[in-house]
C-alpha positions in Angstrom: -12.0 -107.7 38.4 -10.8 -110.8 36.9 -7.6 -112.3 37.9 -5.9 -115.2 36.1 -5.3 -118.2 38.8 -2.0 -119.6 38.9 -1.2 -123.1 40.6 1.8 -122.6 43.2 3.9 -125.5 43.5 7.2 -124.4 46.0 9.0 -127.7 45.1 9.9 -126.4 41.4 12.2 -123.9 43.3 13.4 -125.9 46.3 14.2 -129.1 44.4 17.5 -130.0 44.7 19.4 -132.8 43.5 22.2 -135.0 45.1 25.5 -133.6 45.0 28.1 -135.4 42.6 30.9 -133.2 42.0 33.9 -134.6 39.7 35.7 -131.5 40.8 35.3 -129.7 43.8 37.5 -126.8 45.0 38.5 -126.6 48.6 36.6 -123.6 51.0 38.0 -120.4 50.7 39.7 -118.1 47.9 43.5 -118.6 47.3 45.8 -118.1 44.6 45.5 -122.1 44.5 42.0 -122.0 43.9 42.3 -119.4 41.0 45.0 -121.1 39.0 42.9 -124.1 39.5 39.8 -122.6 37.6 42.0 -121.3 35.1 43.6 -124.7 34.7 40.2 -126.6 34.7 38.9 -124.2 31.8 42.3 -124.3 29.9 42.1 -120.6 29.5 44.6 -118.1 27.9 47.7 -117.0 29.9 46.2 -113.6 29.3 42.8 -114.5 31.2 44.8 -116.4 34.1 47.1 -113.2 34.6 43.7 -110.9 34.8 42.2 -113.5 37.4 45.7 -113.2 39.6 45.6 -109.4 39.2 41.8 -109.4 40.4 42.6 -111.6 43.3 45.3 -109.0 44.7 42.9 -106.4 44.2 40.1 -108.5 46.3 42.5 -108.9 49.1 43.4 -105.6 49.5 39.8 -103.9 49.2 37.6 -103.8 52.4 33.8 -105.0 52.7 31.2 -102.4 52.1 30.5 -100.6 55.4 27.0 -98.9 54.4 24.0 -101.0 53.7 23.1 -104.5 55.1 25.2 -106.0 57.2 27.5 -108.6 55.6 28.8 -109.9 59.1 27.6 -113.1 59.0 28.8 -114.1 55.1 32.3 -115.8 56.0 33.8 -115.8 52.4 36.5 -118.5 53.8 33.5 -120.8 53.8 32.5 -120.7 50.7 33.2 -123.1 47.8 34.1 -121.0 44.6 34.2 -123.4 42.0 32.2 -126.9 41.5 31.8 -128.9 38.5 28.9 -131.7 38.5 29.8 -133.9 35.4 32.5 -134.1 33.1 30.2 -134.2 30.0 31.1 -131.5 27.6 28.4 -128.7 27.3 25.2 -130.1 25.5 23.3 -128.5 22.4 20.6 -130.8 22.8 18.5 -131.4 26.0 18.9 -135.1 25.7 22.5 -135.2 26.4 22.2 -133.3 29.4 22.4 -135.6 32.5 19.0 -136.9 33.6 19.0 -135.4 37.0 20.3 -131.9 35.9 17.9 -132.0 32.6 14.7 -132.7 34.8 15.6 -129.9 37.6 15.6 -127.5 34.5 12.4 -129.2 33.2 10.9 -128.3 36.5 11.8 -125.3 36.0 10.3 -125.0 32.5 13.1 -124.0 30.5 13.0 -126.5 27.6 9.4 -125.9 27.2 10.1 -122.0 27.0 12.6 -122.6 24.3 10.3 -124.5 22.2 7.6 -121.8 22.7 9.2 -118.2 22.8 12.7 -118.1 22.7 15.7 -117.5 20.1 18.2 -119.4 22.1 18.8 -120.7 25.8 21.7 -121.1 27.9 21.5 -123.2 31.2 24.0 -123.3 34.1 24.2 -125.7 36.7 26.3 -124.9 39.8 29.7 -123.4 38.1 29.3 -124.9 34.8 27.1 -124.2 31.9 25.6 -127.6 30.7 23.4 -126.4 27.7 23.6 -123.9 25.1 21.8 -123.5 21.8 21.0 -120.6 19.4 18.4 -121.2 16.4 20.1 -121.8 13.0 18.1 -118.5 11.8 19.9 -116.3 13.8 23.4 -118.0 13.5 23.1 -117.6 9.9 23.0 -113.7 10.5 26.1 -113.4 12.6 24.9 -113.4 15.6 27.0 -115.1 18.6 25.2 -116.5 21.4 27.8 -118.5 23.4 28.8 -119.7 27.0 31.3 -117.3 28.2 34.1 -119.8 28.7 34.1 -121.0 25.0 33.9 -117.3 24.0 37.2 -116.5 25.9 39.1 -119.3 23.7 36.5 -118.7 20.3 36.6 -114.8 20.2 39.6 -113.6 22.3 39.9 -110.2 20.7 36.4 -109.5 21.6 36.5 -110.6 25.0 39.9 -109.0 25.7 38.5 -105.5 24.4 35.2 -105.6 26.6 35.6 -107.8 29.3 36.1 -105.9 32.8 37.7 -103.1 30.9 35.8 -99.9 30.7 32.0 -100.9 31.8 32.6 -102.6 34.9 36.8 -102.6 36.0 37.8 -105.5 38.1 38.6 -102.8 40.8 35.6 -101.2 40.7 34.6 -102.9 44.3 35.6 -105.5 46.3 33.0 -107.9 44.9 33.6 -107.2 41.2 37.1 -108.0 42.2 36.1 -111.3 43.6 34.2 -112.0 40.6 37.1 -111.1 38.0 39.1 -113.7 40.2 36.8 -116.5 40.1 34.1 -116.2 37.3 32.4 -119.4 35.9 30.4 -119.4 33.0 27.5 -117.2 31.9 26.7 -115.8 28.5 28.4 -113.9 25.6 26.6 -112.2 23.0 27.3 -110.2 20.0 24.8 -108.9 17.9 26.0 -107.7 14.3 25.4 -104.3 12.9 21.6 -104.2 11.5 20.4 -107.3 12.9 17.4 -107.3 14.8 16.4 -110.3 17.1 12.8 -109.9 17.8 12.6 -113.0 19.9 14.7 -113.1 23.0 17.6 -115.0 24.1 17.7 -116.6 27.7 19.9 -117.9 30.2 19.1 -119.6 33.4 21.6 -120.1 36.4 20.7 -122.7 39.0 22.5 -123.3 42.2 22.0 -126.7 43.5 24.9 -127.5 46.1 25.1 -126.0 49.6 27.9 -123.2 50.5 28.6 -122.7 46.6 29.1 -119.4 45.0 28.0 -118.8 41.8 30.0 -116.0 39.7 28.9 -116.2 36.1 29.7 -113.5 33.6 27.4 -112.3 31.1 29.1 -109.8 28.4 26.4 -108.1 25.7 27.4 -106.3 22.8 24.8 -104.8 20.6 26.4 -103.1 17.2 25.3 -100.2 15.2 21.6 -100.0 14.4 21.2 -103.6 16.2 18.4 -104.8 18.8 18.3 -107.6 21.0 16.0 -108.7 24.2 17.5 -111.1 26.7 16.2 -112.6 29.8 17.8 -114.0 32.8 16.4 -116.4 35.5 18.2 -117.3 38.7 17.0 -119.9 41.4 18.5 -121.7 44.2 17.1 -124.8 46.7 17.2 -123.8 50.5 19.8 -124.9 52.7 20.8 -123.7 56.3 24.7 -123.1 54.7 25.0 -119.5 52.8 25.5 -119.4 49.4 27.2 -116.3 47.5 26.0 -115.0 44.3 28.4 -112.3 42.9 27.7 -112.5 39.2 28.4 -109.6 36.8 26.6 -108.0 33.8 28.5 -106.2 31.4 26.3 -104.5 28.2 27.5 -102.1 25.3 25.0 -100.5 23.5 26.5 -99.0 20.3 25.0 -95.9 18.2 21.3 -96.3 17.6 21.0 -99.9 19.3 18.7 -101.0 21.6 19.2 -103.5 24.2 16.4 -104.8 26.8 17.8 -106.9 29.8 15.1 -108.6 32.4 15.9 -110.7 34.9 13.8 -112.8 37.6 16.3 -113.5 40.7 14.6 -115.9 43.4 17.5 -116.9 45.0 16.8 -119.2 48.2 16.5 -117.4 51.6 20.3 -118.6 52.4 21.9 -116.6 49.6 23.9 -113.5 49.7 23.0 -111.8 46.2 25.9 -109.2 45.6 25.5 -108.8 41.8 26.8 -106.0 39.5 25.3 -104.9 36.3 26.2 -102.0 34.2 25.7 -100.9 30.7 27.5 -98.0 28.3 24.9 -96.4 26.0 26.2 -94.6 22.8 24.6 -92.1 20.5 20.6 -92.4 19.8 21.2 -95.6 21.7 18.5 -97.3 24.1 19.1 -99.6 27.2 15.8 -101.0 28.8 16.1 -102.8 32.2 13.5 -105.0 34.0 14.2 -106.5 37.4 12.4 -108.7 39.9 14.1 -109.5 42.8 13.1 -111.8 46.0 14.3 -114.9 48.1 17.5 -113.8 49.0 18.5 -113.1 52.5 20.5 -109.9 51.5 20.6 -108.6 48.1 22.7 -105.6 47.0 22.1 -104.7 43.4 22.0 -101.1 41.6 21.9 -101.6 37.8 24.1 -98.6 36.4 23.5 -97.2 33.0 26.4 -94.6 31.6 24.5 -92.3 29.0 27.7 -91.7 26.8 26.4 -90.5 23.6 24.2 -87.6 22.7 20.3 -88.7 22.9 21.0 -91.9 24.6 18.2 -93.2 26.7 17.7 -95.6 29.5 14.7 -96.7 31.3 14.9 -99.1 34.6 11.6 -100.7 36.1 12.3 -102.8 39.4 10.6 -105.0 41.9 11.6 -106.0 45.2 10.1 -108.4 47.9 11.5 -108.9 51.2 9.5 -110.9 53.8 10.8 -112.5 57.4 14.8 -112.3 57.7 15.1 -110.7 54.6 16.9 -107.2 53.2 16.3 -106.4 49.6 18.9 -103.4 49.3 18.1 -102.5 45.6 17.9 -99.4 43.0 19.3 -98.1 40.0 22.3 -95.4 39.1 21.8 -93.5 35.8 25.1 -91.3 34.8 24.3 -88.9 32.1 27.6 -87.8 30.4 26.1 -86.2 27.0 23.6 -83.7 26.1 19.9 -84.3 25.4 20.1 -87.8 27.3 17.1 -89.4 29.1 16.4 -91.7 31.9 13.3 -93.3 33.9 13.5 -94.8 36.8 10.3 -96.7 38.4 10.9 -99.0 41.2 8.5 -101.0 43.6 9.3 -102.6 46.7 6.8 -104.9 49.1 7.9 -105.9 52.4 6.0 -108.4 54.9 6.5 -110.2 58.1 9.7 -107.7 59.3 11.3 -107.8 55.7 13.5 -104.6 54.6 13.3 -102.7 51.6 15.3 -100.1 50.5 15.8 -97.7 47.2 19.1 -97.0 47.0 19.9 -94.7 43.7 22.1 -92.4 42.1 21.3 -89.7 39.2 24.0 -87.9 38.0 24.2 -85.2 35.5 27.8 -83.9 34.7 28.7 -80.5 34.0 28.3 -79.8 30.1 25.4 -82.5 29.8 23.0 -80.1 28.7 19.0 -80.8 28.5 18.9 -83.9 30.5 15.7 -85.3 31.3 15.3 -87.7 34.2 12.5 -89.1 36.2 12.4 -91.3 39.4 9.4 -92.8 41.0 9.8 -95.1 44.0 6.8 -96.9 45.8 6.6 -99.2 48.6 3.8 -101.2 50.1 4.2 -102.4 53.6 1.9 -105.4 54.4 2.2 -105.0 58.2 2.9 -102.9 61.4 6.7 -104.6 61.5 8.2 -104.3 57.9 10.3 -101.4 56.9 11.1 -99.8 53.8 13.6 -96.8 53.0 14.1 -94.5 50.2 17.7 -93.3 50.0 18.4 -91.1 46.8 21.6 -89.6 45.7 21.1 -86.8 43.2 24.0 -85.0 41.7 23.2 -82.0 38.9 26.1 -80.0 37.6 24.2 -78.4 34.8 21.4 -76.0 35.4 19.3 -77.1 31.9 18.6 -80.4 33.4 15.0 -81.4 34.0 14.6 -83.7 37.0 11.6 -85.0 38.8 11.4 -87.2 42.1 8.7 -88.9 43.5 8.1 -91.1 46.5 5.3 -92.9 48.1 5.0 -95.6 51.0 1.4 -97.2 51.8 -0.5 -99.8 53.2 -2.8 -102.1 51.8 -6.4 -100.5 51.8 -8.8 -102.4 54.3 -11.6 -100.3 52.4 -10.5 -102.6 49.4 -9.9 -105.7 50.7 -13.4 -105.2 52.7 -15.1 -104.4 49.0 -13.5 -107.3 47.4 -14.3 -109.9 50.6 -18.3 -108.8 50.1 -17.5 -110.1 46.7 -17.0 -113.4 47.7 -13.2 -113.4 47.5 -11.2 -114.5 50.7 -9.0 -112.2 52.4 -5.9 -113.8 51.5 -7.1 -114.0 47.7 -7.8 -110.3 48.0 -4.4 -109.5 49.4 -3.0 -111.3 46.4 -4.9 -109.4 44.0 -4.0 -106.2 45.2 -0.4 -106.8 45.1 -0.5 -108.0 41.7 -2.3 -104.7 40.9 0.8 -103.2 42.5 3.3 -105.0 40.6 1.1 -104.6 37.3 4.0 -101.8 35.8 6.5 -104.4 36.3 4.7 -107.3 34.6 3.7 -105.4 31.7 7.3 -105.0 30.7 7.9 -108.8 30.6 6.7 -111.3 27.9 3.7 -113.1 28.7 5.3 -116.6 30.2 8.1 -114.3 32.6 4.8 -112.3 33.6 3.1 -115.3 35.2 6.2 -116.7 36.7 6.7 -113.2 38.4 3.2 -113.5 39.5 3.7 -116.9 40.9 7.0 -116.2 43.0 5.2 -113.2 44.5 2.2 -115.2 45.1 4.7 -117.7 47.0 6.1 -115.1 49.0 2.5 -113.7 50.0 1.5 -117.2 51.6 0.4 -117.1 55.1 0.9 -113.4 55.0 -2.3 -112.8 56.9 -2.1 -112.2 60.6 
């Protein structure tokens, strides 16, 4: 058995800069804060009114009572907007403030852009600090913009798609919160018949303690078009809680294809309460690849609405929970049309008392004939004190459906550990090798550099796991 050795450096993720805000909202969410955010961004009146309606919904809606407890998340102690520098968004790394640029250099973002990406966006706290699209795609009509800029530059597109049909702002309390205070993010439009073969990427970094980050990602893939988009997220560790409540909306038009890959490595003081959803039309394909680790609590369930005949969706995800972590993740597939299909492959790893949960929904409505769906959930426990749960909900209203659900829970095979140790490999390295094999179906779905990063993150979480 061969294995690539990866040098591990926790500092690349835990590095933090000294706070130096030019604008910082007071703690808590109020109408004054919402108006301040909108004014700071010089938004049109229609967006301000949308924010204010969302704030009203947020105040009327209760916290979720299912899933992990949010009792220790005090929303009145979160800062909902913070801007580090007055400089305009840069399209050259040399124009990004030095300390911020060095943070992204540690994370390898400029290098990845040079080697393997069509374009990159980088957000630091509440604002996008860098955005660039390679010329060849701009000439084909591809739009890859900071979401704040898109509101003013492409108002008709944004009005039509922003938190309307895909993720309505009244969907749940944290969707309403997001709609009220969202800042930054990514807007992508791929014109008809254009296939962007090389991925686009955005990276979201929280630096400040007690901050909330609320980036919005809106992707529209027009008829016969294709795109692959990669998102990375991280934050240094603080003793004060941080909140991430971003939103991703993806529209995949007829015969189009979209792939959304995400590696979320929030610090262990972060509540990750993200909302992701795609609407998929006739003969179109949506692919999700998700890696979730690091946060204190994650509640994340990417949802696909298969609206057109022969639409297809695939979800592949991994969650890792260590000490004092609760990763409540899963996937939703909603079949509204005939001859649609979906696959869900979910894997989780728990150690040191961590809790992982697969929480999923498969819904096939009456009239959605000849649907095929397959669900497989595999959990790996690394000790006797960790926990894993599988909570699937399957609603089938059409007797022509073909549905398969499998779930397994296992521990690391001690015989395999013994065999590897007999070949001169340490116990710690043997465990890492077995875990790497367990997550291989996920890493195979990622471009090479990102597969290595996911393995590196898992290894960081695996350190000191023996005993």
